[in-house]
C-alpha distance (Angstrom), angle and dihedral (degrees) to the residues before:
residue distance angle dihedral
M1 . . .
E2 3.78 . .
P3 3.83 112.7 .
I4 3.80 91.7 -125.7
Y5 3.83 90.8 60.5
F6 3.79 91.4 44.7
W7 3.83 92.4 54.2
L8 3.80 91.2 43.9
A9 3.82 90.3 52.2
A10 3.81 91.0 46.1
F11 3.80 90.8 50.2
V12 3.81 91.8 50.2
V13 3.82 93.7 45.8
F14 3.82 93.4 48.4
G15 3.80 89.7 46.1
V16 3.82 92.8 50.8
V17 3.81 91.7 47.2
E18 3.80 89.9 50.2
A19 3.80 92.0 48.7
A20 3.81 91.5 48.8
T21 3.80 95.6 54.0
V22 3.77 132.6 68.5
N23 3.80 95.4 -141.3
L24 3.76 129.1 57.2
V25 3.79 103.4 -97.1
S26 3.79 109.7 142.1
I27 3.79 109.4 13.6
W28 3.81 90.8 106.3
F29 3.80 91.4 55.3
A30 3.79 89.6 49.3
V31 3.81 89.2 54.9
G32 3.81 90.2 49.9
A33 3.80 91.7 48.1
L34 3.82 90.8 49.5
V35 3.81 91.8 52.0
S36 3.81 90.2 48.3
L37 3.80 90.8 47.0
I38 3.81 89.6 55.3
A39 3.81 90.5 46.9
A40 3.82 90.8 50.1
A41 3.81 90.7 49.2
L42 3.80 89.0 53.1
G43 3.82 90.5 52.1
A44 3.82 100.7 -105.6
Q45 3.81 119.3 165.3
L46 3.82 117.9 -98.1
W47 3.82 93.2 -112.2
L48 3.82 89.4 54.8
Q49 3.82 91.4 48.3
V50 3.81 91.5 52.4
T51 3.82 91.4 45.4
L52 3.81 90.8 49.9
F53 3.81 90.1 48.4
I54 3.81 91.3 54.1
L55 3.81 94.1 43.4
A56 3.82 95.6 45.0
T57 3.81 91.0 47.4
A58 3.80 92.6 48.7
V59 3.80 94.2 45.7
S60 3.80 94.1 47.0
L61 3.80 89.9 47.0
A62 3.80 92.5 49.3
L63 3.80 92.3 48.2
T64 3.78 100.0 43.8
R65 3.80 108.4 26.8
P66 3.83 97.1 77.5
L67 3.80 90.5 49.5
A68 3.80 92.4 45.0
R69 3.81 92.1 49.8
K70 3.78 90.4 50.4
L71 3.80 93.9 48.7
L72 3.80 97.5 39.8
G73 3.79 98.5 31.9
K74 3.74 121.3 126.1
R75 3.72 109.8 -80.2
R76 3.75 113.1 -145.9
V77 3.77 111.7 -130.6
A78 3.77 112.6 -147.8
T79 3.78 115.8 -130.3
N80 3.77 132.9 -171.9
V81 3.79 88.3 -101.1
D82 3.81 88.6 72.1
R83 3.80 89.1 69.0
I84 3.80 93.5 65.9
L85 3.81 98.1 50.3
G86 3.79 109.3 114.4
K87 3.82 94.0 14.4
T88 3.76 121.8 133.2
C89 3.80 116.9 -128.7
Q90 3.79 141.5 162.7
V91 3.80 126.4 -96.6
T92 3.83 109.0 -121.5
E93 3.81 97.4 179.8
D94 3.81 125.9 31.6
I95 3.81 109.3 -91.5
S96 3.80 113.4 -132.7
N97 3.78 119.0 161.6
T98 3.79 92.2 -166.7
A99 3.81 93.7 52.4
G100 3.81 91.9 39.4
T101 3.79 93.5 -126.0
G102 3.75 134.9 125.9
A103 3.77 141.7 104.8
V104 3.78 139.1 -170.7
Y105 3.78 132.6 -164.0
V106 3.80 116.5 -131.7
D107 3.81 133.2 156.3
G108 3.78 92.8 -3.8
K109 3.80 94.9 -53.0
T110 3.77 135.7 98.0
W111 3.80 113.4 -130.3
T112 3.78 131.6 -169.5
A113 3.79 107.7 -113.7
R114 3.79 139.3 -165.5
S115 3.78 130.3 -168.6
R116 3.80 115.8 -109.5
S117 3.82 91.9 -146.8
G118 3.79 94.1 42.2
A119 3.81 91.6 -120.9
P120 3.82 115.5 131.4
I121 3.81 116.9 -106.3
P122 3.82 117.6 -157.1
A123 3.81 123.6 -133.9
G124 3.79 114.3 -89.9
R125 3.81 95.3 37.6
M126 3.79 122.3 117.9
V127 3.80 120.1 -116.6
Q128 3.78 136.8 -178.7
I129 3.80 120.3 -130.9
Q130 3.81 110.2 -122.2
T131 3.80 105.2 172.2
V132 3.78 143.2 -17.4
E133 3.81 120.7 -120.9
G134 3.76 110.4 -173.2
V135 3.81 103.9 -51.8
K136 3.80 95.8 -23.8
L137 3.77 126.3 95.3
I138 3.79 116.2 -138.4
V139 3.78 108.0 -145.1
T140 3.79 142.2 -179.4
E141 3.77 124.7 -149.7
V142 3.79 115.6 -105.9
T143 3.81 117.1 -135.7
E144 3.78 120.2 -133.0
Q145 3.83 90.9 -108.3
E146 3.82 91.3 52.7
R147 3.79 90.7 47.0
A148 3.81 92.4 50.1
A149 3.80 91.1 47.1
A150 3.81 91.0 50.4
L151 3.81 91.5 51.2
T152 3.82 92.8 52.2
R153 3.82 95.1 49.9
P154 3.81 115.6 98.6
């Protein structure tokens, strides 16, 4: 197979793959194949074509990938759950990670809860919400000093 046809086929394949996907996955290879196609059309040696393919791909990747990641990166969608992170609430059902039990009451709703440390937390104690995993709140017990300090803050 003539190198010019190989680079043309590579350019087309990388272009089709890029067009068929939502994310940028092969555009850099298409750029490299295009540069090598031009080199092959100008009569460059095969080793130079391959070197140009690698260099053009690497340079285009280095120049565009950070911008592409920024533009196409995962955008975090805020939910109402974000409002309860860091809040202090009361345990309404004993929290036991081993037994798979536990609940807290926050913002007018009862949530399933688990202890971040794994230590059981009895009902009636105050906890702080650290994270949310699925539909479970991961909490840490609040000491009396922390609770008093939180109540005196404006």
